[in-house]
CHARMM-style PDB file with segment names, atoms N, HN, CA, C and O in Angstrom:
ATOM      1  N   MET     1      73.829  69.028  63.597  1.00  0.00      PROA
ATOM      2  CA  MET     1      75.096  69.292  62.928  1.00  0.00      PROA
ATOM      3  C   MET     1      76.196  68.367  63.463  1.00  0.00      PROA
ATOM      4  O   MET     1      77.064  67.918  62.714  1.00  0.00      PROA
ATOM      5  N   ILE     2      76.145  68.096  64.749  1.00  0.00      PROA
ATOM      6  HN  ILE     2      75.440  68.460  65.358  1.00  0.00      PROA
ATOM      7  CA  ILE     2      77.177  67.258  65.343  1.00  0.00      PROA
ATOM      8  C   ILE     2      77.015  65.801  64.924  1.00  0.00      PROA
ATOM      9  O   ILE     2      78.002  65.080  64.773  1.00  0.00      PROA
ATOM     10  N   GLY     3      75.782  65.373  64.738  1.00  0.00      PROA
ATOM     11  HN  GLY     3      74.980  65.958  64.860  1.00  0.00      PROA
ATOM     12  CA  GLY     3      75.522  63.986  64.382  1.00  0.00      PROA
ATOM     13  C   GLY     3      75.633  63.671  62.908  1.00  0.00      PROA
ATOM     14  O   GLY     3      75.530  62.507  62.521  1.00  0.00      PROA
ATOM     15  N   ASN     4      75.844  64.683  62.067  1.00  0.00      PROA
ATOM     16  HN  ASN     4      75.928  65.629  62.381  1.00  0.00      PROA
ATOM     17  CA  ASN     4      75.885  64.449  60.626  1.00  0.00      PROA
ATOM     18  C   ASN     4      77.003  63.494  60.188  1.00  0.00      PROA
ATOM     19  O   ASN     4      76.747  62.638  59.341  1.00  0.00      PROA
ATOM     20  N   PRO     5      78.218  63.595  60.718  1.00  0.00      PROA
ATOM     21  CA  PRO     5      79.232  62.605  60.332  1.00  0.00      PROA
ATOM     22  C   PRO     5      78.825  61.170  60.664  1.00  0.00      PROA
ATOM     23  O   PRO     5      79.097  60.247  59.896  1.00  0.00      PROA
ATOM     24  N   ALA     6      78.179  60.990  61.800  1.00  0.00      PROA
ATOM     25  HN  ALA     6      77.958  61.740  62.424  1.00  0.00      PROA
ATOM     26  CA  ALA     6      77.715  59.645  62.158  1.00  0.00      PROA
ATOM     27  C   ALA     6      76.623  59.177  61.202  1.00  0.00      PROA
ATOM     28  O   ALA     6      76.550  57.993  60.871  1.00  0.00      PROA
ATOM     29  N   GLU     7      75.786  60.092  60.764  1.00  0.00      PROA
ATOM     30  HN  GLU     7      75.846  61.054  61.033  1.00  0.00      PROA
ATOM     31  CA  GLU     7      74.742  59.750  59.796  1.00  0.00      PROA
ATOM     32  C   GLU     7      75.348  59.321  58.459  1.00  0.00      PROA
ATOM     33  O   GLU     7      74.863  58.383  57.825  1.00  0.00      PROA
ATOM     34  N   ILE     8      76.393  60.000  58.040  1.00  0.00      PROA
ATOM     35  HN  ILE     8      76.786  60.762  58.555  1.00  0.00      PROA
ATOM     36  CA  ILE     8      77.072  59.637  56.791  1.00  0.00      PROA
ATOM     37  C   ILE     8      77.688  58.248  56.910  1.00  0.00      PROA
ATOM     38  O   ILE     8      77.583  57.441  55.987  1.00  0.00      PROA
ATOM     39  N   VAL     9      78.324  57.970  58.032  1.00  0.00      PROA
ATOM     40  HN  VAL     9      78.409  58.626  58.782  1.00  0.00      PROA
ATOM     41  CA  VAL     9      78.912  56.648  58.253  1.00  0.00      PROA
ATOM     42  C   VAL     9      77.812  55.581  58.267  1.00  0.00      PROA
ATOM     43  O   VAL     9      77.977  54.517  57.670  1.00  0.00      PROA
ATOM     44  N   LEU    10      76.705  55.857  58.937  1.00  0.00      PROA
ATOM     45  HN  LEU    10      76.572  56.721  59.422  1.00  0.00      PROA
ATOM     46  CA  LEU    10      75.603  54.908  59.001  1.00  0.00      PROA
ATOM     47  C   LEU    10      75.067  54.583  57.615  1.00  0.00      PROA
ATOM     48  O   LEU    10      74.868  53.414  57.284  1.00  0.00      PROA
ATOM     49  N   VAL    11      74.833  55.607  56.808  1.00  0.00      PROA
ATOM     50  HN  VAL    11      74.995  56.556  57.077  1.00  0.00      PROA
ATOM     51  CA  VAL    11      74.301  55.391  55.463  1.00  0.00      PROA
ATOM     52  C   VAL    11      75.286  54.590  54.617  1.00  0.00      PROA
ATOM     53  O   VAL    11      74.890  53.667  53.905  1.00  0.00      PROA
ATOM     54  N   ARG    12      76.549  54.937  54.693  1.00  0.00      PROA
ATOM     55  HN  ARG    12      76.871  55.687  55.271  1.00  0.00      PROA
ATOM     56  CA  ARG    12      77.552  54.211  53.900  1.00  0.00      PROA
ATOM     57  C   ARG    12      77.672  52.757  54.326  1.00  0.00      PROA
ATOM     58  O   ARG    12      77.772  51.867  53.482  1.00  0.00      PROA
ATOM     59  N   MET    13      77.662  52.513  55.636  1.00  0.00      PROA
ATOM     60  HN  MET    13      77.581  53.236  56.322  1.00  0.00      PROA
ATOM     61  CA  MET    13      77.804  51.139  56.107  1.00  0.00      PROA
ATOM     62  C   MET    13      76.560  50.306  55.774  1.00  0.00      PROA
ATOM     63  O   MET    13      76.676  49.119  55.470  1.00  0.00      PROA
ATOM     64  N   CYS    14      75.386  50.913  55.828  1.00  0.00      PROA
ATOM     65  HN  CYS    14      75.291  51.878  56.075  1.00  0.00      PROA
ATOM     66  CA  CYS    14      74.156  50.186  55.502  1.00  0.00      PROA
ATOM     67  C   CYS    14      74.048  49.897  54.007  1.00  0.00      PROA
ATOM     68  O   CYS    14      73.572  48.831  53.617  1.00  0.00      PROA
ATOM     69  N   ALA    15      74.484  50.832  53.171  1.00  0.00      PROA
ATOM     70  HN  ALA    15      74.871  51.697  53.488  1.00  0.00      PROA
ATOM     71  CA  ALA    15      74.363  50.668  51.725  1.00  0.00      PROA
ATOM     72  C   ALA    15      75.485  49.824  51.141  1.00  0.00      PROA
ATOM     73  O   ALA    15      75.430  49.451  49.969  1.00  0.00      PROA
ATOM     74  N   ASP    16      76.484  49.522  51.926  1.00  0.00      PROA
ATOM     75  HN  ASP    16      76.529  49.825  52.878  1.00  0.00      PROA
ATOM     76  CA  ASP    16      77.655  48.803  51.422  1.00  0.00      PROA
ATOM     77  C   ASP    16      77.304  47.409  50.906  1.00  0.00      PROA
ATOM     78  O   ASP    16      77.897  46.944  49.932  1.00  0.00      PROA
ATOM     79  N   GLY    17      76.371  46.755  51.533  1.00  0.00      PROA
ATOM     80  HN  GLY    17      75.890  47.133  52.324  1.00  0.00      PROA
ATOM     81  CA  GLY    17      76.017  45.395  51.134  1.00  0.00      PROA
ATOM     82  C   GLY    17      75.333  45.306  49.786  1.00  0.00      PROA
ATOM     83  O   GLY    17      75.351  44.251  49.152  1.00  0.00      PROA
ATOM     84  N   ALA    18      74.725  46.405  49.335  1.00  0.00      PROA
ATOM     85  HN  ALA    18      74.710  47.262  49.850  1.00  0.00      PROA
ATOM     86  CA  ALA    18      74.012  46.392  48.056  1.00  0.00      PROA
ATOM     87  C   ALA    18      74.944  46.640  46.866  1.00  0.00      PROA
ATOM     88  O   ALA    18      74.533  46.476  45.717  1.00  0.00      PROA
ATOM     89  N   LYS    19      76.169  47.026  47.125  1.00  0.00      PROA
ATOM     90  HN  LYS    19      76.503  47.159  48.059  1.00  0.00      PROA
ATOM     91  CA  LYS    19      77.115  47.331  46.050  1.00  0.00      PROA
ATOM     92  C   LYS    19      77.853  46.072  45.614  1.00  0.00      PROA
ATOM     93  O   LYS    19      77.954  45.108  46.373  1.00  0.00      PROA
ATOM     94  N   PRO    20      78.367  46.086  44.383  1.00  0.00      PROA
ATOM     95  CA  PRO    20      79.232  44.974  43.967  1.00  0.00      PROA
ATOM     96  C   PRO    20      80.502  44.936  44.827  1.00  0.00      PROA
ATOM     97  O   PRO    20      80.901  45.957  45.387  1.00  0.00      PROA
ATOM     98  N   LEU    21      81.119  43.794  44.930  1.00  0.00      PROA
ATOM     99  HN  LEU    21      80.796  42.965  44.475  1.00  0.00      PROA
ATOM    100  CA  LEU    21      82.299  43.636  45.800  1.00  0.00      PROA
ATOM    101  C   LEU    21      83.409  44.632  45.501  1.00  0.00      PROA
ATOM    102  O   LEU    21      84.073  45.109  46.422  1.00  0.00      PROA
ATOM    103  N   ALA    22      83.618  44.948  44.249  1.00  0.00      PROA
ATOM    104  HN  ALA    22      83.079  44.560  43.501  1.00  0.00      PROA
ATOM    105  CA  ALA    22      84.708  45.850  43.871  1.00  0.00      PROA
ATOM    106  C   ALA    22      84.465  47.288  44.326  1.00  0.00      PROA
ATOM    107  O   ALA    22      85.416  48.054  44.479  1.00  0.00      PROA
ATOM    108  N   GLU    23      83.196  47.666  44.546  1.00  0.00      PROA
ATOM    109  HN  GLU    23      82.423  47.044  44.422  1.00  0.00      PROA
ATOM    110  CA  GLU    23      82.863  49.047  44.902  1.00  0.00      PROA
ATOM    111  C   GLU    23      82.583  49.242  46.388  1.00  0.00      PROA
ATOM    112  O   GLU    23      82.316  50.367  46.812  1.00  0.00      PROA
ATOM    113  N   ARG    24      82.637  48.201  47.176  1.00  0.00      PROA
ATOM    114  HN  ARG    24      82.854  47.288  46.832  1.00  0.00      PROA
ATOM    115  CA  ARG    24      82.326  48.307  48.606  1.00  0.00      PROA
ATOM    116  C   ARG    24      83.443  49.000  49.380  1.00  0.00      PROA
ATOM    117  O   ARG    24      84.624  48.878  49.053  1.00  0.00      PROA
ATOM    118  N   PHE    25      83.038  49.724  50.407  1.00  0.00      PROA
ATOM    119  HN  PHE    25      82.079  49.823  50.673  1.00  0.00      PROA
ATOM    120  CA  PHE    25      83.999  50.389  51.286  1.00  0.00      PROA
ATOM    121  C   PHE    25      84.585  49.402  52.289  1.00  0.00      PROA
ATOM    122  O   PHE    25      85.757  49.511  52.648  1.00  0.00      PROA
ATOM    123  N   GLN    26      83.802  48.459  52.736  1.00  0.00      PROA
ATOM    124  HN  GLN    26      82.849  48.370  52.444  1.00  0.00      PROA
ATOM    125  CA  GLN    26      84.186  47.411  53.686  1.00  0.00      PROA
ATOM    126  C   GLN    26      84.806  47.985  54.963  1.00  0.00      PROA
ATOM    127  O   GLN    26      85.908  47.611  55.362  1.00  0.00      PROA
ATOM    128  N   TYR    27      84.072  48.897  55.587  1.00  0.00      PROA
ATOM    129  HN  TYR    27      83.176  49.201  55.263  1.00  0.00      PROA
ATOM    130  CA  TYR    27      84.510  49.430  56.871  1.00  0.00      PROA
ATOM    131  C   TYR    27      84.265  48.377  57.943  1.00  0.00      PROA
ATOM    132  O   TYR    27      83.162  47.834  58.016  1.00  0.00      PROA
ATOM    133  N   PRO    28      85.264  48.066  58.783  1.00  0.00      PROA
ATOM    134  CA  PRO    28      85.048  47.058  59.829  1.00  0.00      PROA
ATOM    135  C   PRO    28      84.219  47.586  61.007  1.00  0.00      PROA
ATOM    136  O   PRO    28      83.528  46.819  61.677  1.00  0.00      PROA
ATOM    137  N   ASN    29      84.292  48.902  61.256  1.00  0.00      PROA
ATOM    138  HN  ASN    29      84.853  49.526  60.711  1.00  0.00      PROA
ATOM    139  CA  ASN    29      83.520  49.499  62.348  1.00  0.00      PROA
ATOM    140  C   ASN    29      83.380  51.007  62.091  1.00  0.00      PROA
ATOM    141  O   ASN    29      84.077  51.543  61.229  1.00  0.00      PROA
ATOM    142  N   PRO    30      82.499  51.697  62.816  1.00  0.00      PROA
ATOM    143  CA  PRO    30      82.262  53.128  62.569  1.00  0.00      PROA
ATOM    144  C   PRO    30      83.470  54.030  62.813  1.00  0.00      PROA
ATOM    145  O   PRO    30      83.628  55.043  62.131  1.00  0.00      PROA
ATOM    146  N   ILE    31      84.314  53.683  63.762  1.00  0.00      PROA
ATOM    147  HN  ILE    31      84.186  52.861  64.316  1.00  0.00      PROA
ATOM    148  CA  ILE    31      85.490  54.517  64.049  1.00  0.00      PROA
ATOM    149  C   ILE    31      86.445  54.509  62.860  1.00  0.00      PROA
ATOM    150  O   ILE    31      86.947  55.557  62.454  1.00  0.00      PROA
ATOM    151  N   VAL    32      86.690  53.340  62.310  1.00  0.00      PROA
ATOM    152  HN  VAL    32      86.282  52.489  62.640  1.00  0.00      PROA
ATOM    153  CA  VAL    32      87.542  53.230  61.129  1.00  0.00      PROA
ATOM    154  C   VAL    32      86.894  53.960  59.960  1.00  0.00      PROA
ATOM    155  O   VAL    32      87.587  54.607  59.173  1.00  0.00      PROA
ATOM    156  N   ALA    33      85.570  53.863  59.838  1.00  0.00      PROA
ATOM    157  HN  ALA    33      85.008  53.338  60.477  1.00  0.00      PROA
ATOM    158  CA  ALA    33      84.867  54.552  58.756  1.00  0.00      PROA
ATOM    159  C   ALA    33      85.035  56.066  58.872  1.00  0.00      PROA
ATOM    160  O   ALA    33      85.315  56.735  57.877  1.00  0.00      PROA
ATOM    161  N   LEU    34      84.865  56.611  60.080  1.00  0.00      PROA
ATOM    162  HN  LEU    34      84.638  56.068  60.888  1.00  0.00      PROA
ATOM    163  CA  LEU    34      85.060  58.059  60.279  1.00  0.00      PROA
ATOM    164  C   LEU    34      86.467  58.479  59.871  1.00  0.00      PROA
ATOM    165  O   LEU    34      86.653  59.471  59.167  1.00  0.00      PROA
ATOM    166  N   TYR    35      87.445  57.716  60.321  1.00  0.00      PROA
ATOM    167  HN  TYR    35      87.294  56.910  60.893  1.00  0.00      PROA
ATOM    168  CA  TYR    35      88.836  58.047  60.006  1.00  0.00      PROA
ATOM    169  C   TYR    35      89.093  57.980  58.502  1.00  0.00      PROA
ATOM    170  O   TYR    35      89.661  58.908  57.926  1.00  0.00      PROA
ATOM    171  N   ARG    36      88.675  56.879  57.864  1.00  0.00      PROA
ATOM    172  HN  ARG    36      88.214  56.125  58.332  1.00  0.00      PROA
ATOM    173  CA  ARG    36      88.964  56.705  56.438  1.00  0.00      PROA
ATOM    174  C   ARG    36      88.241  57.728  55.565  1.00  0.00      PROA
ATOM    175  O   ARG    36      88.806  58.213  54.585  1.00  0.00      PROA
ATOM    176  N   ILE    37      87.006  58.058  55.909  1.00  0.00      PROA
ATOM    177  HN  ILE    37      86.546  57.664  56.705  1.00  0.00      PROA
ATOM    178  CA  ILE    37      86.281  59.074  55.140  1.00  0.00      PROA
ATOM    179  C   ILE    37      86.987  60.415  55.267  1.00  0.00      PROA
ATOM    180  O   ILE    37      87.226  61.087  54.264  1.00  0.00      PROA
ATOM    181  N   GLY    38      87.323  60.811  56.493  1.00  0.00      PROA
ATOM    182  HN  GLY    38      87.128  60.265  57.308  1.00  0.00      PROA
ATOM    183  CA  GLY    38      88.011  62.086  56.709  1.00  0.00      PROA
ATOM    184  C   GLY    38      89.375  62.134  56.073  1.00  0.00      PROA
ATOM    185  O   GLY    38      89.762  63.161  55.514  1.00  0.00      PROA
ATOM    186  N   HSD    39      90.114  61.043  56.143  1.00  0.00      PROA
ATOM    187  HN  HSD    39      89.800  60.209  56.597  1.00  0.00      PROA
ATOM    188  CA  HSD    39      91.466  61.001  55.600  1.00  0.00      PROA
ATOM    189  C   HSD    39      91.467  60.914  54.073  1.00  0.00      PROA
ATOM    190  O   HSD    39      92.209  61.640  53.411  1.00  0.00      PROA
ATOM    191  N   ASP    40      90.649  60.041  53.521  1.00  0.00      PROA
ATOM    192  HN  ASP    40      90.046  59.452  54.059  1.00  0.00      PROA
ATOM    193  CA  ASP    40      90.663  59.811  52.076  1.00  0.00      PROA
ATOM    194  C   ASP    40      89.922  60.873  51.280  1.00  0.00      PROA
ATOM    195  O   ASP    40      90.345  61.230  50.181  1.00  0.00      PROA
ATOM    196  N   GLU    41      88.818  61.385  51.824  1.00  0.00      PROA
ATOM    197  HN  GLU    41      88.474  61.095  52.718  1.00  0.00      PROA
ATOM    198  CA  GLU    41      87.972  62.292  51.049  1.00  0.00      PROA
ATOM    199  C   GLU    41      87.952  63.718  51.577  1.00  0.00      PROA
ATOM    200  O   GLU    41      87.432  64.615  50.913  1.00  0.00      PROA
ATOM    201  N   GLY    42      88.499  63.935  52.741  1.00  0.00      PROA
ATOM    202  HN  GLY    42      88.921  63.206  53.280  1.00  0.00      PROA
ATOM    203  CA  GLY    42      88.529  65.277  53.310  1.00  0.00      PROA
ATOM    204  C   GLY    42      87.371  65.506  54.274  1.00  0.00      PROA
ATOM    205  O   GLY    42      86.359  64.807  54.228  1.00  0.00      PROA
ATOM    206  N   LEU    43      87.533  66.475  55.130  1.00  0.00      PROA
ATOM    207  HN  LEU    43      88.355  67.043  55.168  1.00  0.00      PROA
ATOM    208  CA  LEU    43      86.537  66.744  56.161  1.00  0.00      PROA
ATOM    209  C   LEU    43      85.263  67.386  55.621  1.00  0.00      PROA
ATOM    210  O   LEU    43      84.222  67.338  56.277  1.00  0.00      PROA
ATOM    211  N   LYS    44      85.331  67.984  54.435  1.00  0.00      PROA
ATOM    212  HN  LYS    44      86.177  68.023  53.902  1.00  0.00      PROA
ATOM    213  CA  LYS    44      84.145  68.605  53.851  1.00  0.00      PROA
ATOM    214  C   LYS    44      83.056  67.582  53.538  1.00  0.00      PROA
ATOM    215  O   LYS    44      81.879  67.933  53.446  1.00  0.00      PROA
ATOM    216  N   VAL    45      83.443  66.332  53.376  1.00  0.00      PROA
ATOM    217  HN  VAL    45      84.399  66.048  53.450  1.00  0.00      PROA
ATOM    218  CA  VAL    45      82.475  65.276  53.079  1.00  0.00      PROA
ATOM    219  C   VAL    45      81.455  65.157  54.206  1.00  0.00      PROA
ATOM    220  O   VAL    45      80.298  64.820  53.953  1.00  0.00      PROA
ATOM    221  N   PHE    46      81.856  65.424  55.431  1.00  0.00      PROA
ATOM    222  HN  PHE    46      82.795  65.698  55.636  1.00  0.00      PROA
ATOM    223  CA  PHE    46      80.955  65.294  56.564  1.00  0.00      PROA
ATOM    224  C   PHE    46      79.857  66.358  56.562  1.00  0.00      PROA
ATOM    225  O   PHE    46      78.907  66.262  57.338  1.00  0.00      PROA
ATOM    226  N   GLY    47      79.975  67.351  55.714  1.00  0.00      PROA
ATOM    227  HN  GLY    47      80.747  67.428  55.083  1.00  0.00      PROA
ATOM    228  CA  GLY    47      78.939  68.371  55.604  1.00  0.00      PROA
ATOM    229  C   GLY    47      77.870  68.052  54.577  1.00  0.00      PROA
ATOM    230  O   GLY    47      76.882  68.778  54.465  1.00  0.00      PROA
ATOM    231  N   ARG    48      78.055  66.974  53.824  1.00  0.00      PROA
ATOM    232  HN  ARG    48      78.857  66.384  53.915  1.00  0.00      PROA
ATOM    233  CA  ARG    48      77.067  66.598  52.810  1.00  0.00      PROA
ATOM    234  C   ARG    48      75.729  66.256  53.458  1.00  0.00      PROA
ATOM    235  O   ARG    48      75.667  65.525  54.446  1.00  0.00      PROA
ATOM    236  N   GLY    49      74.678  66.793  52.889  1.00  0.00      PROA
ATOM    237  HN  GLY    49      74.728  67.387  52.086  1.00  0.00      PROA
ATOM    238  CA  GLY    49      73.340  66.481  53.362  1.00  0.00      PROA
ATOM    239  C   GLY    49      72.976  67.103  54.693  1.00  0.00      PROA
ATOM    240  O   GLY    49      71.951  66.757  55.279  1.00  0.00      PROA
ATOM    241  N   MET    50      73.801  68.015  55.177  1.00  0.00      PROA
ATOM    242  HN  MET    50      74.634  68.295  54.700  1.00  0.00      PROA
ATOM    243  CA  MET    50      73.540  68.601  56.483  1.00  0.00      PROA
ATOM    244  C   MET    50      72.245  69.407  56.487  1.00  0.00      PROA
ATOM    245  O   MET    50      71.484  69.340  57.452  1.00  0.00      PROA
ATOM    246  N   SER    51      71.984  70.159  55.437  1.00  0.00      PROA
ATOM    247  HN  SER    51      72.602  70.214  54.653  1.00  0.00      PROA
ATOM    248  CA  SER    51      70.761  70.967  55.413  1.00  0.00      PROA
ATOM    249  C   SER    51      69.526  70.070  55.442  1.00  0.00      PROA
ATOM    250  O   SER    51      68.555  70.383  56.130  1.00  0.00      PROA
ATOM    251  N   ALA    52      69.551  68.971  54.711  1.00  0.00      PROA
ATOM    252  HN  ALA    52      70.340  68.718  54.152  1.00  0.00      PROA
ATOM    253  CA  ALA    52      68.410  68.044  54.729  1.00  0.00      PROA
ATOM    254  C   ALA    52      68.236  67.426  56.110  1.00  0.00      PROA
ATOM    255  O   ALA    52      67.105  67.263  56.569  1.00  0.00      PROA
ATOM    256  N   ASN    53      69.319  67.081  56.776  1.00  0.00      PROA
ATOM    257  HN  ASN    53      70.237  67.213  56.404  1.00  0.00      PROA
ATOM    258  CA  ASN    53      69.236  66.517  58.123  1.00  0.00      PROA
ATOM    259  C   ASN    53      68.703  67.530  59.130  1.00  0.00      PROA
ATOM    260  O   ASN    53      67.931  67.173  60.020  1.00  0.00      PROA
ATOM    261  N   ILE    54      69.106  68.783  58.995  1.00  0.00      PROA
ATOM    262  HN  ILE    54      69.732  69.073  58.272  1.00  0.00      PROA
ATOM    263  CA  ILE    54      68.632  69.817  59.916  1.00  0.00      PROA
ATOM    264  C   ILE    54      67.142  70.055  59.719  1.00  0.00      PROA
ATOM    265  O   ILE    54      66.393  70.152  60.691  1.00  0.00      PROA
ATOM    266  N   VAL    55      66.712  70.150  58.470  1.00  0.00      PROA
ATOM    267  HN  VAL    55      67.320  70.071  57.680  1.00  0.00      PROA
ATOM    268  CA  VAL    55      65.285  70.350  58.191  1.00  0.00      PROA
ATOM    269  C   VAL    55      64.475  69.178  58.723  1.00  0.00      PROA
ATOM    270  O   VAL    55      63.433  69.380  59.347  1.00  0.00      PROA
ATOM    271  N   ARG    56      64.938  67.963  58.486  1.00  0.00      PROA
ATOM    272  HN  ARG    56      65.785  67.799  57.980  1.00  0.00      PROA
ATOM    273  CA  ARG    56      64.236  66.773  58.988  1.00  0.00      PROA
ATOM    274  C   ARG    56      64.159  66.792  60.507  1.00  0.00      PROA
ATOM    275  O   ARG    56      63.115  66.470  61.075  1.00  0.00      PROA
ATOM    276  N   SER    57      65.237  67.160  61.165  1.00  0.00      PROA
ATOM    277  HN  SER    57      66.085  67.421  60.704  1.00  0.00      PROA
ATOM    278  CA  SER    57      65.260  67.198  62.635  1.00  0.00      PROA
ATOM    279  C   SER    57      64.300  68.245  63.182  1.00  0.00      PROA
ATOM    280  O   SER    57      63.592  68.001  64.159  1.00  0.00      PROA
ATOM    281  N   VAL    58      64.282  69.404  62.549  1.00  0.00      PROA
ATOM    282  HN  VAL    58      64.857  69.602  61.756  1.00  0.00      PROA
ATOM    283  CA  VAL    58      63.374  70.464  62.998  1.00  0.00      PROA
ATOM    284  C   VAL    58      61.925  70.016  62.835  1.00  0.00      PROA
ATOM    285  O   VAL    58      61.114  70.199  63.744  1.00  0.00      PROA
ATOM    286  N   LEU    59      61.595  69.435  61.696  1.00  0.00      PROA
ATOM    287  HN  LEU    59      62.254  69.286  60.958  1.00  0.00      PROA
ATOM    288  CA  LEU    59      60.224  68.989  61.466  1.00  0.00      PROA
ATOM    289  C   LEU    59      59.822  67.869  62.419  1.00  0.00      PROA
ATOM    290  O   LEU    59      58.699  67.855  62.923  1.00  0.00      PROA
ATOM    291  N   MET    60      60.726  66.938  62.666  1.00  0.00      PROA
ATOM    292  HN  MET    60      61.638  66.949  62.257  1.00  0.00      PROA
ATOM    293  CA  MET    60      60.431  65.852  63.604  1.00  0.00      PROA
ATOM    294  C   MET    60      60.236  66.390  65.017  1.00  0.00      PROA
ATOM    295  O   MET    60      59.323  65.961  65.722  1.00  0.00      PROA
ATOM    296  N   SER    61      61.077  67.316  65.433  1.00  0.00      PROA
ATOM    297  HN  SER    61      61.819  67.665  64.860  1.00  0.00      PROA
ATOM    298  CA  SER    61      60.955  67.893  66.774  1.00  0.00      PROA
ATOM    299  C   SER    61      59.663  68.696  66.908  1.00  0.00      PROA
ATOM    300  O   SER    61      58.959  68.599  67.913  1.00  0.00      PROA
ATOM    301  N   LYS    62      59.369  69.471  65.903  1.00  0.00      PROA
ATOM    302  HN  LYS    62      59.941  69.550  65.086  1.00  0.00      PROA
ATOM    303  CA  LYS    62      58.155  70.292  65.930  1.00  0.00      PROA
ATOM    304  C   LYS    62      56.912  69.413  65.966  1.00  0.00      PROA
ATOM    305  O   LYS    62      55.978  69.691  66.719  1.00  0.00      PROA
ATOM    306  N   SER    63      56.891  68.368  65.171  1.00  0.00      PROA
ATOM    307  HN  SER    63      57.649  68.142  64.559  1.00  0.00      PROA
ATOM    308  CA  SER    63      55.698  67.524  65.140  1.00  0.00      PROA
ATOM    309  C   SER    63      55.534  66.732  66.424  1.00  0.00      PROA
ATOM    310  O   SER    63      54.407  66.429  66.815  1.00  0.00      PROA
ATOM    311  N   SER    64      56.621  66.391  67.085  1.00  0.00      PROA
ATOM    312  HN  SER    64      57.537  66.637  66.768  1.00  0.00      PROA
ATOM    313  CA  SER    64      56.504  65.634  68.337  1.00  0.00      PROA
ATOM    314  C   SER    64      56.116  66.544  69.519  1.00  0.00      PROA
ATOM    315  O   SER    64      55.643  66.057  70.546  1.00  0.00      PROA
ATOM    316  N   CYS    65      56.311  67.834  69.374  1.00  0.00      PROA
ATOM    317  HN  CYS    65      56.695  68.230  68.540  1.00  0.00      PROA
ATOM    318  CA  CYS    65      55.965  68.782  70.433  1.00  0.00      PROA
ATOM    319  C   CYS    65      54.650  69.510  70.139  1.00  0.00      PROA
ATOM    320  O   CYS    65      54.349  70.533  70.753  1.00  0.00      PROA
ATOM    321  N   SER    66      53.888  68.985  69.219  1.00  0.00      PROA
ATOM    322  HN  SER    66      54.132  68.153  68.720  1.00  0.00      PROA
ATOM    323  CA  SER    66      52.646  69.620  68.801  1.00  0.00      PROA
ATOM    324  C   SER    66      51.630  69.630  69.950  1.00  0.00      PROA
ATOM    325  O   SER    66      51.459  68.608  70.616  1.00  0.00      PROA
ATOM    326  N   PRO    67      50.958  70.749  70.197  1.00  0.00      PROA
ATOM    327  CA  PRO    67      49.998  70.816  71.306  1.00  0.00      PROA
ATOM    328  C   PRO    67      48.780  69.906  71.090  1.00  0.00      PROA
ATOM    329  O   PRO    67      48.123  69.522  72.057  1.00  0.00      PROA
ATOM    330  N   GLU    68      48.481  69.565  69.860  1.00  0.00      PROA
ATOM    331  HN  GLU    68      49.016  69.877  69.074  1.00  0.00      PROA
ATOM    332  CA  GLU    68      47.338  68.689  69.597  1.00  0.00      PROA
ATOM    333  C   GLU    68      47.537  67.308  70.222  1.00  0.00      PROA
ATOM    334  O   GLU    68      46.564  66.643  70.577  1.00  0.00      PROA
ATOM    335  N   LEU    69      48.769  66.882  70.355  1.00  0.00      PROA
ATOM    336  HN  LEU    69      49.559  67.422  70.066  1.00  0.00      PROA
ATOM    337  CA  LEU    69      49.048  65.569  70.919  1.00  0.00      PROA
ATOM    338  C   LEU    69      48.736  65.516  72.409  1.00  0.00      PROA
ATOM    339  O   LEU    69      48.428  64.448  72.937  1.00  0.00      PROA
ATOM    340  N   TYR    70      48.811  66.639  73.082  1.00  0.00      PROA
ATOM    341  HN  TYR    70      49.061  67.507  72.653  1.00  0.00      PROA
ATOM    342  CA  TYR    70      48.613  66.656  74.525  1.00  0.00      PROA
ATOM    343  C   TYR    70      47.156  66.816  74.923  1.00  0.00      PROA
ATOM    344  O   TYR    70      46.829  66.703  76.104  1.00  0.00      PROA
ATOM    345  N   SER    71      46.269  67.078  73.963  1.00  0.00      PROA
ATOM    346  HN  SER    71      46.534  67.170  73.004  1.00  0.00      PROA
ATOM    347  CA  SER    71      44.861  67.299  74.289  1.00  0.00      PROA
ATOM    348  C   SER    71      44.072  66.005  74.376  1.00  0.00      PROA
ATOM    349  O   SER    71      42.875  66.034  74.662  1.00  0.00      PROA
ATOM    350  N   LEU    72      44.714  64.875  74.137  1.00  0.00      PROA
ATOM    351  HN  LEU    72      45.686  64.851  73.905  1.00  0.00      PROA
ATOM    352  CA  LEU    72      44.007  63.596  74.185  1.00  0.00      PROA
ATOM    353  C   LEU    72      43.685  63.233  75.563  1.00  0.00      PROA
ATOM    354  OT1 LEU    72      43.088  62.184  75.801  1.00  0.00      PROA
TER     355      LEU     72
END
């Protein structure tokens, strides 16, 4: 939950290059991106995709702690 805003910034900054010039966000760094997203779109934006991120994290953690991996 704490890392979700950083994930949103990461996705936006990575996808920015694929957009046409007129539609790009052109964030110079992640700190500016966090500020501009929160200021321009509101803090609720940082909650987007949180359930998918939590499910992915739980599944990744569970699979990495699987007892079958330790029996090798």
